[in-house]
NUGURO-471154 format. One line per field, with one value per residue (C-alpha): residue number from 1; residue in three letters; z, x, y. Coordinates in steps of 0.25 Angstrom, whole numbers. Last residue first. Layout:
REM residues N
k	c(NUM, ...)
r	c(ALA, ...)
up	c(Z, ...)
east	c(X, ...)
north	c(Y, ...)
***
This chain:
REM residues 353
k	c(353, 352, 351, 350, 349, 348, 347, 346, 345, 344, 343, 342, 341, 340, 339, 338, 337, 336, 335, 334, 333, 332, 331, 330, 329, 328, 327, 326, 325, 324, 323, 322, 321, 320, 319, 318, 317, 316, 315, 314, 313, 312, 311, 310, 309, 308, 307, 306, 305, 304, 303, 302, 301, 300, 299, 298, 297, 296, 295, 294, 293, 292, 291, 290, 289, 288, 287, 286, 285, 284, 283, 282, 281, 280, 279, 278, 277, 276, 275, 274, 273, 272, 271, 270, 269, 268, 267, 266, 265, 264, 263, 262, 261, 260, 259, 258, 257, 256, 255, 254, 253, 252, 251, 250, 249, 248, 247, 246, 245, 244, 243, 242, 241, 240, 239, 238, 237, 236, 235, 234, 233, 232, 231, 230, 229, 228, 227, 226, 225, 224, 223, 222, 221, 220, 219, 218, 217, 216, 215, 214, 213, 212, 211, 210, 209, 208, 207, 206, 205, 204, 203, 202, 201, 200, 199, 198, 197, 196, 195, 194, 193, 192, 191, 190, 189, 188, 187, 186, 185, 184, 183, 182, 181, 180, 179, 178, 177, 176, 175, 174, 173, 172, 171, 170, 169, 168, 167, 166, 165, 164, 163, 162, 161, 160, 159, 158, 157, 156, 155, 154, 153, 152, 151, 150, 149, 148, 147, 146, 145, 144, 143, 142, 141, 140, 139, 138, 137, 136, 135, 134, 133, 132, 131, 130, 129, 128, 127, 126, 125, 124, 123, 122, 121, 120, 119, 118, 117, 116, 115, 114, 113, 112, 111, 110, 109, 108, 107, 106, 105, 104, 103, 102, 101, 100, 99, 98, 97, 96, 95, 94, 93, 92, 91, 90, 89, 88, 87, 86, 85, 84, 83, 82, 81, 80, 79, 78, 77, 76, 75, 74, 73, 72, 71, 70, 69, 68, 67, 66, 65, 64, 63, 62, 61, 60, 59, 58, 57, 56, 55, 54, 53, 52, 51, 50, 49, 48, 47, 46, 45, 44, 43, 42, 41, 40, 39, 38, 37, 36, 35, 34, 33, 32, 31, 30, 29, 28, 27, 26, 25, 24, 23, 22, 21, 20, 19, 18, 17, 16, 15, 14, 13, 12, 11, 10, 9, 8, 7, 6, 5, 4, 3, 2, 1)
r	c(GLN, ALA, GLY, LEU, GLU, ALA, VAL, VAL, VAL, THR, LEU, ASN, VAL, LEU, GLN, GLY, GLY, ARG, SER, VAL, GLU, VAL, GLN, LEU, GLU, THR, GLY, PRO, LYS, THR, GLU, ALA, ILE, PHE, ASP, LEU, THR, GLN, THR, VAL, SER, ASP, THR, PRO, GLN, GLY, ASN, ILE, ALA, LEU, MET, VAL, ASP, ASN, THR, GLN, ILE, GLY, GLY, LYS, ASP, ALA, SER, SER, GLY, PRO, THR, VAL, SER, THR, ILE, LEU, ILE, GLY, SER, ARG, GLY, TYR, VAL, GLU, ALA, ALA, GLY, VAL, GLY, LEU, GLN, GLY, ARG, THR, VAL, ARG, GLY, ASN, ALA, VAL, ILE, GLU, ASP, MET, VAL, LYS, LYS, ALA, LEU, GLY, TYR, PRO, ILE, ALA, PHE, SER, VAL, GLY, ASP, VAL, GLU, LYS, VAL, ARG, ARG, GLN, SER, ASP, LEU, THR, LYS, PHE, ASN, ALA, ASN, ASN, ILE, GLY, ILE, LEU, TYR, GLY, ASN, SER, ASP, ILE, LEU, ALA, GLY, GLY, SER, ASN, GLY, GLU, ASN, LEU, VAL, ALA, ASP, MET, GLN, ILE, PHE, ASP, PHE, TYR, ALA, ALA, LEU, GLY, ASN, ARG, GLY, VAL, ARG, SER, VAL, VAL, GLY, GLN, THR, ILE, THR, GLN, GLY, LEU, ASN, TYR, PRO, ASN, GLY, ILE, ALA, LEU, VAL, LEU, ASP, GLY, VAL, ARG, THR, GLY, PRO, ASP, ASP, LEU, GLN, PRO, ILE, VAL, HIS, LEU, ASN, ASP, GLU, ALA, VAL, LYS, LEU, VAL, ALA, LEU, ASP, THR, TYR, PRO, ASP, TYR, GLY, ILE, ILE, GLN, ALA, GLU, ALA, ARG, ARG, GLY, ASP, GLN, LEU, GLY, VAL, LEU, ILE, SER, ASN, ALA, ASN, ALA, ILE, VAL, HIS, LEU, CYS, THR, LEU, ILE, LEU, GLY, ASP, GLU, SER, MET, ILE, VAL, GLY, SER, GLY, LEU, SER, THR, ARG, GLU, VAL, ALA, GLN, SER, ARG, ASN, TYR, ILE, SER, GLY, SER, GLU, ILE, SER, GLN, SER, TYR, ILE, ASN, VAL, VAL, ALA, PRO, GLY, SER, VAL, ASN, VAL, ALA, HIS, ASN, PHE, SER, LEU, LYS, ASP, SER, THR, GLN, ARG, VAL, PRO, ASN, PHE, MET, SER, LEU, ASN, LEU, SER, SER, GLY, HIS, ARG, LEU, ASP, PRO, VAL, LEU, LEU, LEU, ILE, VAL, GLY, SER, ILE, ILE, ALA, GLY, VAL, PHE, ALA, SER, LYS, ILE, LEU, PHE, THR, LEU, SER, ASP, LYS, MET)
up	c(-380, -384, -372, -363, -372, -370, -362, -366, -356, -353, -342, -330, -322, -307, -302, -291, -300, -308, -303, -313, -318, -329, -338, -347, -361, -366, -378, -372, -363, -348, -341, -340, -335, -324, -320, -320, -311, -302, -300, -299, -288, -284, -298, -294, -304, -312, -325, -320, -307, -299, -308, -301, -312, -309, -324, -333, -339, -351, -359, -369, -358, -352, -365, -367, -376, -365, -353, -341, -327, -312, -313, -298, -294, -288, -274, -262, -251, -260, -275, -282, -294, -309, -323, -335, -349, -349, -351, -355, -356, -367, -364, -376, -385, -383, -376, -372, -368, -360, -353, -350, -344, -335, -330, -327, -319, -311, -309, -303, -310, -301, -294, -286, -274, -265, -271, -278, -292, -297, -308, -308, -304, -297, -283, -287, -296, -293, -298, -293, -297, -309, -315, -309, -315, -303, -294, -301, -292, -285, -272, -265, -275, -289, -296, -310, -319, -329, -323, -316, -326, -319, -305, -296, -281, -273, -265, -271, -278, -286, -297, -304, -316, -324, -321, -318, -306, -299, -287, -291, -283, -274, -264, -256, -261, -255, -261, -266, -278, -287, -299, -312, -319, -318, -330, -322, -315, -320, -313, -302, -291, -278, -269, -255, -252, -243, -251, -258, -271, -273, -284, -291, -304, -299, -308, -308, -318, -331, -334, -349, -355, -369, -376, -386, -377, -375, -369, -362, -357, -345, -341, -335, -344, -355, -358, -367, -378, -383, -384, -390, -382, -387, -379, -370, -362, -350, -341, -334, -347, -355, -363, -375, -380, -393, -399, -385, -384, -370, -365, -351, -350, -353, -341, -342, -344, -352, -360, -364, -367, -353, -347, -338, -340, -333, -338, -334, -339, -346, -358, -369, -378, -392, -396, -410, -415, -428, -421, -419, -414, -409, -401, -406, -407, -396, -399, -389, -383, -372, -362, -353, -342, -338, -325, -326, -321, -308, -304, -299, -294, -288, -280, -275, -271, -262, -250, -235, -228, -221, -215, -201, -189, -178, -172, -158, -152, -138, -142, -149, -136, -135, -120, -116, -106, -91, -87, -82, -94, -104, -97, -104, -100, -85, -84, -89, -79, -67, -72, -72, -58, -53, -59, -52, -39, -41, -45, -33, -23, -30, -28, -14, -11, -18, -10, 3, 0)
east	c(183, 171, 162, 168, 175, 190, 198, 212, 223, 236, 244, 253, 260, 263, 272, 268, 266, 256, 250, 241, 239, 229, 229, 217, 215, 201, 196, 183, 178, 179, 167, 169, 184, 179, 168, 178, 187, 176, 172, 186, 189, 203, 207, 214, 213, 226, 220, 216, 223, 228, 225, 231, 236, 233, 229, 236, 233, 242, 233, 230, 225, 217, 211, 206, 213, 213, 204, 212, 209, 210, 215, 216, 211, 219, 223, 226, 218, 208, 211, 198, 196, 198, 194, 200, 195, 198, 183, 176, 161, 151, 136, 127, 119, 128, 119, 107, 116, 125, 113, 107, 120, 122, 107, 109, 122, 116, 103, 109, 106, 97, 100, 91, 95, 83, 79, 91, 87, 90, 98, 99, 112, 105, 109, 104, 111, 110, 103, 102, 89, 90, 91, 82, 87, 92, 90, 78, 71, 58, 60, 62, 72, 70, 74, 68, 65, 75, 73, 60, 54, 58, 59, 66, 64, 70, 82, 93, 106, 109, 119, 132, 135, 147, 156, 144, 137, 150, 145, 142, 136, 123, 118, 106, 96, 83, 70, 56, 49, 39, 31, 27, 19, 18, 27, 35, 42, 39, 49, 51, 61, 61, 72, 75, 89, 98, 110, 111, 106, 110, 100, 111, 106, 92, 81, 65, 60, 55, 40, 38, 29, 33, 37, 47, 54, 69, 77, 90, 96, 104, 111, 123, 134, 124, 121, 109, 104, 93, 83, 70, 57, 43, 33, 21, 12, 5, 9, 19, 27, 29, 41, 42, 55, 57, 68, 74, 88, 90, 78, 77, 92, 96, 89, 81, 82, 71, 73, 60, 63, 58, 70, 73, 61, 65, 63, 57, 58, 51, 57, 49, 53, 50, 55, 60, 57, 64, 77, 72, 82, 92, 81, 73, 77, 74, 66, 65, 54, 56, 46, 50, 41, 43, 48, 46, 31, 37, 47, 38, 27, 36, 44, 31, 25, 37, 29, 31, 17, 11, -3, 3, 0, 10, 15, 21, 7, 8, 4, -8, -14, -18, -21, -33, -30, -33, -22, -11, -13, -9, 5, 9, 24, 22, 9, 15, 26, 17, 9, 21, 25, 11, 11, 24, 19, 6, 14, 23, 11, 4, 16, 18, 4, 6, 18, 11, 0)
north	c(30, 39, 35, 47, 57, 57, 67, 68, 65, 72, 66, 70, 59, 60, 48, 39, 27, 35, 48, 55, 69, 71, 83, 83, 85, 88, 79, 75, 87, 85, 82, 67, 70, 79, 69, 57, 65, 69, 55, 49, 59, 64, 69, 82, 94, 97, 95, 81, 76, 64, 52, 40, 31, 16, 14, 24, 37, 40, 49, 39, 30, 41, 45, 30, 20, 9, 13, 17, 10, 12, 27, 30, 44, 55, 59, 50, 43, 35, 35, 35, 26, 28, 22, 29, 33, 47, 52, 64, 66, 70, 70, 69, 78, 90, 101, 92, 81, 90, 96, 83, 77, 89, 89, 74, 76, 87, 80, 68, 54, 46, 33, 23, 14, 11, -3, -10, -14, -28, -34, -49, -56, -67, -61, -48, -38, -23, -11, 3, 11, 20, 34, 45, 58, 67, 80, 86, 96, 93, 99, 85, 82, 76, 63, 64, 52, 46, 32, 31, 22, 9, 12, 22, 22, 33, 28, 37, 38, 50, 48, 53, 45, 48, 36, 27, 21, 21, 29, 43, 54, 55, 45, 41, 52, 49, 44, 46, 40, 48, 42, 47, 37, 22, 20, 10, 21, 35, 44, 54, 51, 60, 63, 66, 70, 61, 62, 75, 81, 96, 99, 107, 115, 113, 107, 107, 97, 103, 102, 103, 113, 110, 96, 92, 81, 80, 68, 68, 55, 51, 38, 45, 39, 36, 51, 54, 63, 72, 60, 65, 63, 60, 67, 63, 73, 68, 80, 71, 70, 57, 56, 46, 41, 34, 24, 23, 16, 21, 30, 26, 22, 36, 42, 54, 69, 77, 89, 95, 110, 114, 106, 94, 85, 73, 58, 45, 31, 19, 11, 5, -6, -10, -23, -27, -41, -41, -45, -59, -69, -58, -52, -40, -26, -16, -4, 7, 15, 26, 31, 42, 48, 62, 69, 84, 83, 77, 88, 100, 91, 80, 91, 97, 84, 81, 79, 79, 82, 95, 93, 91, 82, 83, 70, 71, 72, 78, 92, 86, 84, 99, 100, 108, 119, 117, 127, 118, 109, 120, 121, 107, 105, 110, 103, 90, 91, 93, 81, 72, 77, 74, 60, 57, 61, 53, 41, 42, 43, 31, 23, 26, 23, 9, 6, 9, 0)
***
């Protein structure tokens, strides 16, 4: 009985303390005011919602459907049975005069190309030119009142940015998928191919479509999903790993195709690798008969400089050579067996050797 009484007294004392604390924290209770219970609700209801509707509205009308038809010859047993094939893809209206960027593999070997605009119009497209090294092609349609996609000189794409991929997968109509930029740069996909890696889903028909940021600006041209081989050597796509060609590279290629009909790049004909812990890049191979071979560059040389500029990055060196006009003489400094050797090498045109 004594223990029970002690327990009740302690409980009452603790309750009084708790009540006093509540009255101090909630003054309205001391004056008999009604208590707004919503103040204890951690979730506040709001009419605002996160949406990228504006970005899609300003960019979506500039993304077109592309249907290309090609004629494939019959089999070796019956060449008279030609087969007509239709390929599906997407493209992006880049200018008011009807220039459209897409991927080369979308229109490769096409005999005719039909472009479907989002306002319902259909138009035959002319191929202005293409660049196999970046898998880009430029088309043109003779239509007025075209919706041009918003563009910035430098979109400033960063890892972690939210992106939206717009295209026409499986010819279902324009579809939007969302993702995050996983990586930017170059990773051995090709010598002249910068890329944006993301996890936005790309399906058949998305290639050539627009990759936009959350404000609707074009940041890339959707290209492909990453593919690998399964245990039975069958090609399989990897979920969550997709690639797009960055806007800056795509625009540069388009401008050169429009101006010259093609993209001209220089080359020396060497393979190279980074040299960690020291200056220069290691020459791992020299193509026989190439300009490097004719200029005296040898395998295992360490290239230190071109025209006095250090060559510490394979990527930057390749870019410099690629952007140099074929026929230009370059002064190349290499280290060979501990000796400095100065060479004169004439830049050749990529693909011409």
